[in-house]
C-alpha positions in Angstrom: 22.2 -7.0 -3.5 22.8 -10.7 -4.3 23.9 -11.0 -7.9 22.2 -14.4 -8.2 18.9 -13.1 -7.0 19.1 -10.2 -9.5 19.9 -12.7 -12.3 16.9 -14.9 -11.4 14.5 -11.8 -11.3 15.7 -10.9 -14.8 15.2 -14.4 -16.2 11.7 -14.4 -14.6 10.9 -11.0 -16.3 12.1 -12.2 -19.7 10.1 -15.4 -19.4 6.9 -13.6 -18.4 7.0 -10.9 -21.1 7.6 -13.5 -23.7 4.7 -15.8 -22.5 2.0 -13.2 -22.0 2.7 -11.4 -25.3 3.7 -8.0 -24.2 6.5 -7.8 -26.8 3.9 -7.4 -29.6 2.5 -4.1 -30.7 -0.8 -5.9 -31.3 -1.5 -7.2 -27.7 -3.9 -10.1 -27.7 -4.3 -9.8 -31.4 -6.0 -6.4 -31.3 -4.9 -3.1 -32.9 -3.2 -1.6 -29.9 -0.2 -2.2 -27.6 -0.4 -3.4 -24.0 -0.3 0.1 -22.6 -3.6 1.1 -24.1 -5.2 -2.2 -23.3 -4.1 -1.9 -19.6 -5.6 1.5 -19.5 -8.9 0.3 -20.7 -9.0 -2.3 -17.9 -8.5 0.4 -15.2 -11.5 2.5 -16.3 -14.6 1.3 -14.5 -18.2 2.0 -15.4 -18.3 5.2 -13.2 -15.3 6.6 -15.0 -11.9 7.3 -13.5 -10.0 10.3 -12.4 -7.0 10.7 -14.7 -4.7 11.6 -11.8 -5.7 8.5 -9.9 -5.3 6.5 -13.1 -1.7 7.7 -13.3 -1.0 6.9 -9.7 -2.6 3.5 -9.9 -0.3 2.5 -12.8 2.8 4.4 -11.8 3.0 6.2 -15.2 4.1 9.8 -16.0 1.4 12.3 -17.1 2.8 12.7 -20.6 2.7 9.0 -21.4 -0.9 8.7 -19.9 -2.0 11.7 -22.0 -0.7 10.0 -25.2 -2.4 6.8 -24.4 -5.7 8.6 -23.7 -5.4 10.6 -26.9 -5.0 7.4 -28.9 -7.9 5.8 -27.2 -10.1 8.8 -27.6 -9.2 9.1 -31.3 -10.4 5.5 -31.6 -13.8 6.3 -30.0 -13.1 4.1 -27.1 -13.0 6.7 -24.3 -14.1 10.3 -23.5 -12.0 12.7 -21.5 -13.8 15.5 -19.8 -13.0 18.1 -17.1 -14.9 17.7 -13.7 -18.0 19.9 -13.5 -16.8 21.6 -10.3 -13.0 21.5 -10.8 -11.8 21.9 -14.4 -8.3 20.9 -13.3 -9.6 17.4 -12.6 -10.2 15.3 -15.7 -12.4 12.2 -15.8 -12.1 9.4 -18.4 -15.1 7.2 -19.3 -15.5 4.3 -21.6 -17.8 4.6 -24.6 -20.0 1.8 -25.8 -17.3 0.9 -28.2 -14.7 1.0 -25.4 -16.8 -1.4 -23.2 -17.1 -3.8 -26.2 -13.4 -3.7 -26.7 -12.7 -4.4 -23.0 -15.0 -7.3 -23.1 -13.1 -8.8 -26.1 -9.8 -8.2 -24.3 -11.2 -10.0 -21.3 -12.2 -13.0 -23.3 -8.8 -13.2 -24.9 -7.0 -12.6 -21.6 -8.9 -15.7 -20.3 -7.8 -17.7 -23.3 -4.2 -16.6 -22.7 -4.3 -17.6 -19.1 -5.8 -20.9 -20.1 -3.0 -21.5 -22.6 -0.4 -21.1 -19.8 -2.1 -23.6 -17.6 -3.4 -26.1 -20.2 0.0 -28.0 -20.9 0.6 -28.6 -17.2 -0.7 -31.4 -15.1 -3.0 -30.6 -12.1 -0.3 -30.6 -9.6 1.9 -28.3 -11.7 -1.1 -25.9 -12.3 -1.6 -25.6 -8.5 2.1 -24.9 -8.0 2.1 -22.2 -10.7 -1.0 -20.5 -9.4 0.3 -20.5 -5.9 3.6 -19.1 -7.0 1.9 -16.4 -9.0 -0.2 -15.4 -6.0 3.0 -15.2 -3.8 4.9 -13.3 -6.5 1.9 -10.9 -6.8 1.8 -10.3 -3.0 5.6 -9.6 -2.8 5.6 -7.3 -5.8 2.7 -5.4 -4.4 4.6 -5.1 -1.0 7.5 -3.6 -2.9 5.3 -0.8 -4.4 4.2 0.5 -1.0 5.8 3.8 -0.1 6.1 5.4 3.3 6.0 9.1 3.5 6.3 11.5 6.5 3.2 13.7 6.6 1.5 16.2 8.8 -0.8 14.3 11.2 -3.7 16.6 10.1 -3.3 16.0 6.4 -6.3 14.3 4.5 -4.5 11.0 4.1 -3.6 10.8 7.8 -7.1 11.7 8.9 -8.5 9.0 6.6 -6.2 6.4 8.2 -6.9 7.5 11.8 -10.6 7.5 11.2 -10.5 4.0 9.9 -8.2 3.0 12.8 -10.5 4.3 15.4 -13.6 2.7 13.7 -11.9 -0.7 13.8 -10.9 -0.3 17.5 -14.6 0.5 18.2 -15.6 -2.8 16.7 -12.7 -5.0 18.2 -12.4 -3.7 21.7 -14.7 -5.3 24.4 -15.5 -1.9 25.7 -15.7 -0.1 22.4 -13.3 2.9 21.7 -13.9 6.5 22.6 -11.0 8.8 21.3 -12.0 11.3 24.1 -10.9 8.8 26.8 -7.7 7.6 25.1 -4.3 9.2 25.6 -4.2 10.4 22.0 -1.1 12.4 21.3 -1.6 16.0 20.3 -0.9 16.5 16.6 2.1 18.7 17.6 3.7 15.7 19.4 3.9 13.9 16.0 5.4 16.8 14.1 9.2 17.5 13.8 11.1 18.0 16.1 8.8 16.4 18.7 7.9 13.5 16.6 6.8 12.3 13.2 3.8 10.7 11.4 4.1 8.2 8.5 1.5 7.3 6.0 1.8 4.2 3.7 0.4 4.5 0.3 -0.3 1.8 -2.4 -0.8 3.2 -5.9 -1.4 6.6 -4.2 -4.1 5.4 -1.8 -3.4 5.5 1.9 -3.3 2.0 3.4 -1.7 2.5 6.9 -0.2 4.9 9.4 2.1 5.1 12.3 3.3 7.8 14.6 6.5 8.4 16.7 6.7 10.5 19.8 10.1 11.9 20.6 9.7 13.5 24.1 12.9 15.2 25.5 14.8 13.0 27.9 12.5 10.0 27.5 12.2 6.9 25.3 10.7 7.2 21.9 7.1 6.0 21.8 5.1 4.4 18.9 1.5 5.6 18.6 -1.4 4.8 16.3 0.1 2.1 14.1 -2.6 0.7 11.7 -2.7 -1.2 8.5 -5.9 -1.4 6.4 -7.3 -4.9 6.2 -6.8 -5.1 2.4 -3.1 -4.5 2.9 -2.4 -7.0 5.6 -0.1 -9.8 4.8 2.3 -7.4 2.9 4.7 -7.1 5.9 3.7 -3.4 6.4 3.5 -3.7 10.2 7.1 -5.0 10.4 8.2 -2.3 7.9 6.7 0.5 10.0 8.4 -0.9 13.1 11.8 -1.0 11.4 11.4 2.5 10.0 10.3 4.0 13.4 13.1 2.2 15.2 15.6 3.6 12.7 14.1 7.2 13.1 14.2 6.9 16.9 17.8 5.7 16.9 18.7 8.5 14.6 17.3 10.9 17.2 19.6 9.5 19.8 17.0 7.3 21.6 18.1 4.0 23.1 14.6 2.7 24.0 11.4 2.3 22.0 8.0 1.9 23.8 4.4 1.2 22.9 1.2 0.0 24.6 -1.6 -2.1 23.2 -4.9 -3.8 23.8 -5.4 -7.6 24.4 -7.8 -7.7 21.4 -5.0 -7.0 19.1 -3.5 -10.5 19.2 -1.8 -10.2 15.8 -0.1 -7.0 16.7 1.1 -8.4 20.1 2.7 -11.3 18.3 4.4 -8.9 15.9 5.8 -6.9 18.7 7.2 -10.0 20.4 8.8 -11.2 17.2 10.3 -7.8 16.6 12.2 -7.9 19.9 9.8 -6.0 22.2 9.5 -7.2 25.8 6.7 -6.7 28.2 7.3 -4.1 30.9 5.4 -2.4 33.7 2.9 0.2 32.7 4.5 3.5 31.8 1.3 5.5 31.2 -2.4 5.6 32.2 -3.8 4.6 28.8 -7.4 3.2 29.7 -7.4 0.9 26.7 -4.0 -0.7 27.2 -3.5 -4.2 28.7 0.2 -4.6 27.7 3.2 -2.2 27.7 6.2 -3.1 25.6 9.7 -1.7 25.4 12.7 -2.6 23.2 16.4 -1.6 23.7 17.8 -0.1 20.4 21.2 1.3 19.4 21.2 5.1 19.3 22.7 6.6 16.2 22.6 10.4 16.7 22.4 12.2 13.3 25.4 14.3 12.5 
């Protein structure tokens, strides 16, 4: 890691924490620290599953419980077990909690304005653009890739969304019964693997890798949710799958794709894939790609 880059990130963090007032116990002039205020912002009108709240903010259960107890004692939220599963707790804003959040929203607008007001129009535009880029990159850094069973709920959620998108984008529509879908067993070790990408605990993408004996590794069913595009996740999937294939001793990586997926085709070219003759009978494929990789058999 470059020491100069680390130093710049630390300077940026110090500047931001000072300017937005998170060093004070009374955030935005209210009677609570930023942790409690941030929790209030995450609870929508329908309420929020406490587990999802923890995942969304990346906080441990003990700390979230302390924050919720403080907010509950202040009459700002209620925390109740779910009617059908008492292990699941739901937090909801009270009338006082909604009023408090409205005050925090107003003061947050004022704080944002105070950061922009001293700057000229050109500087404001630069700052806002830089903030948008920083937000995008920081979000990309919070995405995690996990190997999962291809029949697990998050995998099925991703695949269902993927097939629905193909149905809309392909000229002929998409029928999973006609496609050469891999059997789930082909995407389980040792015959393959299946990755799911999660952002704040929510599945936002997937990718599979087939590892047939005596044949090149093959990428299958790579998809990124529209809301997560632009985070570099497609390239990250490719890099991870290439490393996994190389670790299993493969020296070639293959995939096929449809002409409607222009962005994906551009990504494959930029990642070093070259077009080859068809290596399967996938009815929805117009292009077949292959990449030579360096095998690194695991010890």
